[in-house]
N, C-alpha and C positions, 0 to 999 in steps of 0.2 A: 140408129136409135135416136129418138127425140131428146132434146136437151134436158138434163136433170133439173137444172135450175131455171125457173121461169124468169123472164125479164120483168123488171119492175122499176119505175123511175125513182122510188124512194131509196135513200142511202141506208145501209144496214144500221148505221148509228142512230138513225131516226126511229128505228124499231123500239129503242129504249124510251122514246118519248111518245109512244102511240097509245098511251093509256095503260090501265092495269098497274101492277107494281113495278114501275120502271126502275126504281132504286134496287129492288131485289134482282132484276135481270142484269143491271149494270154490274152489281157486285158479283153475281154469278159468273159473268163473262170474265171479270178480272181474276177471280179465283180459279176458274177453269184454265185460263191462260197460264197461271203460275203452276197449276197441277199438271199441265199438258207438256211439260218439258220431258221428252221421251215418253215411253208407254206408261201412263199413270196406273198405279196398282189399285184400281177401283175395287177389285174383288176383296181387297184386304181392309178397305175403309169401312167404318161402321158409324157414320154420322147420324144425327137425329133427322127424322123426316120433317121437312119444313113446308109441307103442303104441295099442291099442284100448280104447275105453270101452264098458262094457256099457250102451249106449244104442241105442235102435231107434226108427225112425219107421215105424209100421204103415201098411198100405195105405189106411186111412181118415183118415190124417193125425195120428193120436194119437202123441205122443212118450212113450216109456217109458225109465225108468232103473232098472236092476236088477229088471226085471219089474213096476215100479210106474208107473202113468201119471202124467205131469207135468201137473197140472190148471191151473196158473197161466199164463194167456196171456202175461203179461209175460215170464216166464222162457222160454217156448217161443219168443217173438219174439226174445229176446236170443240164444238159441242159433242160431235161423234166420239172424240177421244175419251170423254168422261161418261159415256153411256154405260148403263148396266141394267140387265134384266134379272129380277130377283125370283125367288121360288114362288112368290104370289102371282107370277105371270105378268106383272106390270114392269114397265120400263122407266128408268129414272136417270136424271143427270146427277152425278155424284162427285162431290169434292171432299176434301178432308173434314170440312165443317158443316156440310149440309147435303140433304138428299131431297130432290124435288121431282114430282111425278110429271110425265108427259104422256101424250097419246100417240100410239103407233097404229096406223090403219092396217098394215100387213106386216112387213118385215122392216127393221130399221135401216137396212142397207140394200142396195141393188148391185148384183154382180154384172158389170157392164162390159167385161172383156174376159176372154178365156184363151188359154193356150194348152196344147197337149204335147208331151214329149214321150218318147219310148213307145213300145208296142206290148200288147198282151199284159202279162203279169208285171212287166217293167214300166207300164204306162203311168204317167203322173199328169193330172189335170190341175192347172193353176188358174185361179180367178183373181181379177182385180175389181174392187168395189168402187162405187161412186164416192166413197170417203177416202180412197187411197189405200185401203188395206189390200195386201196380196197374200192369198192363202192357197195352200196345196191341199186339195181334197184327199182324205185318207183317214186313218184311225183317229187322229186328233181333230180333224175337220170333216166330219161325215156329211154325205149328201143324203137328203131325204126327198121323197116325191109325194105330192098331194094332188088328188084329182081336183081340177078347177070347177067350182060351182057353176052350174048352168051350161057347161060345155063338156066335151069329151077330152079336153086337153089335160096336160100334166104340168104342174108347177114345181120346179126343182128349187130346193133351198140348200145352201151350204153354211155350216157353222163357221162363224168368223172368230169369235172369242167369247168366253164365258157362256152365256145362253143366247147371245146375239147372233142372228142369222142374216144372210143376204138372200133375197129372192133373185133367182137367175133371170135376167132380162129375156124377153121373148126371143129376140134374134139370137142371143147367145144360147138359149135352150135348144134351138134347131141345131146349132153346131155341136152342142153337148150330146144330144141324142144320136147324132150321126156316128158317135164313137161307141154306141152300144153293141152288145153281142149276146147271143144265146148262151147261157151258162146253166149247168145242172146244179141246183141248190136244194138240198134236203129232199131229194127225190122228185123235184119239179123242174121243168124247163122254164127258166126266167130270162127275160130281156133285162140285161144289167150292164153296169159300167164298172170299170176297174180304175183304181188310182192308188198309188203307193202301197200296193199289196192288198188293199181292201176291195171288197166287191159290194156294190150297192144296187140292190134289185129295184127296177123301175116298175115292172108289171110282169105277170105271167105271159108266156108266149101265146096262150089261148086268148087272153084279153087283147094282146097285140094284134092277133089275126082278126079278131072280131072288130076291133077298131078300124082296121084297114079296109074292111069290106064296105 
């Protein structure tokens, strides 16, 4: 898989001097660092909304601030630790004292690695994200599958925490679908995946046969 973090000669610290509200970003970094000791309880915080930040997570997982890629993994992981997606469908960086909106092109995380243990009903599928999260697909971290626009492909997502999902990287998707099997579900034959006792339908076997022709 291509590198998640694009090369850029500018130092991450210089991002806070690139225009816009540099003081706000600097303060946000400092507060996120303090809040990021262990898993921050972002779901329990209810700070005031402080506006939007010119920050975006692109579809390939690269973070941008003011149009410049953030190339330092430690800084990306720091921001990722205080991400939260709310009921309004928007994604925010949240600390105990502020909530700022950011843009997310697809999913905030990319599942870049996968491992499977066990077989059949005892199978567990584990993912690692580009932000270092490790999750086991199952009842608490369900898989969902979406038809990719403009293609006949399927895009899998796994729930990481809260409402935040990881898009499964294309190469990892091939590995994931290789674990699929035909399962009877509610009177229909489905191509599906098992993990931690849960069954996740991908598509009907009729659709699978049509796609393979």
